[in-house]
C-alpha positions in Angstrom: -125.5 24.9 50.7 -123.0 27.6 49.8 -120.4 26.0 52.3 -120.9 22.6 50.8 -120.4 23.8 47.2 -117.3 25.8 48.2 -115.9 22.8 50.0 -116.4 20.6 47.0 -115.0 23.1 44.6 -111.9 23.9 46.6 -110.6 20.4 46.1 -110.9 20.3 42.4 -107.9 21.2 40.3 -110.0 22.0 37.3 -111.1 25.4 38.7 -109.8 28.6 37.2 -111.8 31.1 39.2 -115.2 31.5 40.9 -117.7 34.3 40.4 -120.9 35.0 42.2 -123.7 36.2 39.9 -127.2 36.9 41.1 -128.2 34.0 43.3 -125.9 31.6 41.6 -122.4 30.4 42.7 -120.7 29.7 39.4 -117.3 28.2 38.7 -115.6 28.1 35.3 -113.9 24.8 34.4 -110.8 24.3 32.2 -112.1 20.8 31.4 -114.9 19.5 29.1 -118.4 19.3 30.5 -118.1 15.5 30.7 -114.7 15.7 32.5 -116.0 18.4 34.8 -119.1 16.2 35.7 -116.8 13.2 36.4 -114.4 15.3 38.5 -117.3 16.7 40.5 -118.9 13.3 41.0 -115.6 11.9 42.3 -115.0 14.9 44.6 -118.5 14.7 46.0 -118.2 11.0 46.8 -114.7 11.6 48.3 -116.3 14.1 50.7 -118.8 11.4 51.9 -121.8 12.5 49.9 -124.0 10.1 48.0 -124.8 10.7 44.3 -128.5 10.1 44.1 -128.8 10.9 40.3 -127.0 12.3 37.4 -129.3 13.8 34.7 -128.0 14.4 31.2 -130.4 17.1 29.9 -128.6 17.1 26.5 -129.3 13.4 26.1 -132.9 14.0 27.0 -133.2 16.6 24.4 -131.5 14.4 21.8 -134.0 11.6 22.6 -136.9 13.8 21.3 -135.0 15.1 18.3 -133.9 18.4 19.8 -130.4 19.9 20.4 -129.0 21.2 23.7 -125.5 22.1 24.6 -123.9 19.8 27.3 -126.0 20.2 30.4 -125.7 17.7 33.3 -127.3 17.9 36.7 -125.8 16.1 39.7 -128.1 15.4 42.6 -126.3 14.5 45.8 -126.6 14.6 49.6 -125.8 12.9 52.8 -128.7 11.5 54.8 -126.7 11.9 58.0 -126.7 15.7 57.5 -130.0 16.1 55.7 -132.2 14.1 58.1 -131.5 16.2 61.1 -132.3 19.3 59.1 -135.6 17.8 57.9 -136.4 16.7 61.4 -136.2 20.4 62.5 -138.2 21.6 59.5 -139.5 19.1 56.9 -139.8 21.9 54.4 -136.0 21.5 53.9 -137.0 18.6 51.7 -137.7 21.1 48.9 -134.1 22.2 49.1 -132.5 18.8 49.7 -130.8 17.0 48.2 -128.2 19.4 46.9 -127.8 20.0 43.2 -124.9 21.1 40.9 -125.5 21.9 37.2 -122.6 21.6 34.7 -123.2 23.3 31.4 -121.4 24.6 28.3 -122.4 28.2 27.5 -122.7 29.9 24.1 -119.0 30.6 24.0 -118.2 26.9 24.6 -117.0 27.7 28.2 -117.8 25.0 30.7 -119.3 26.1 34.0 -120.6 24.5 37.1 -122.8 26.0 39.7 -125.8 26.0 41.9 -128.3 28.4 43.4 -127.0 30.1 46.5 
């Protein structure tokens, strides 16, 4: 998973620098949360991965009258790669598909990351 994230992030011009914190791989973006999500979506697809879902958590919060800073989850994968892994050990299905979270923190800094 770490290799996939690094591969996706290397191709994005929006990156300022990467930092590893706890079990997360986190990248700071110079773009807005929306632009970052769109750039990641495009880069993921260009690498041959399929976007299974994009979840806008902030929109979900708004739908029940609550506020949440920009928070979007991209769920993606490639059945050609994931299927052999799950054929070896079906428990990989709890890890797959891959996920990247894009969020705006308290300082209005946009980050993208995933659990290592």
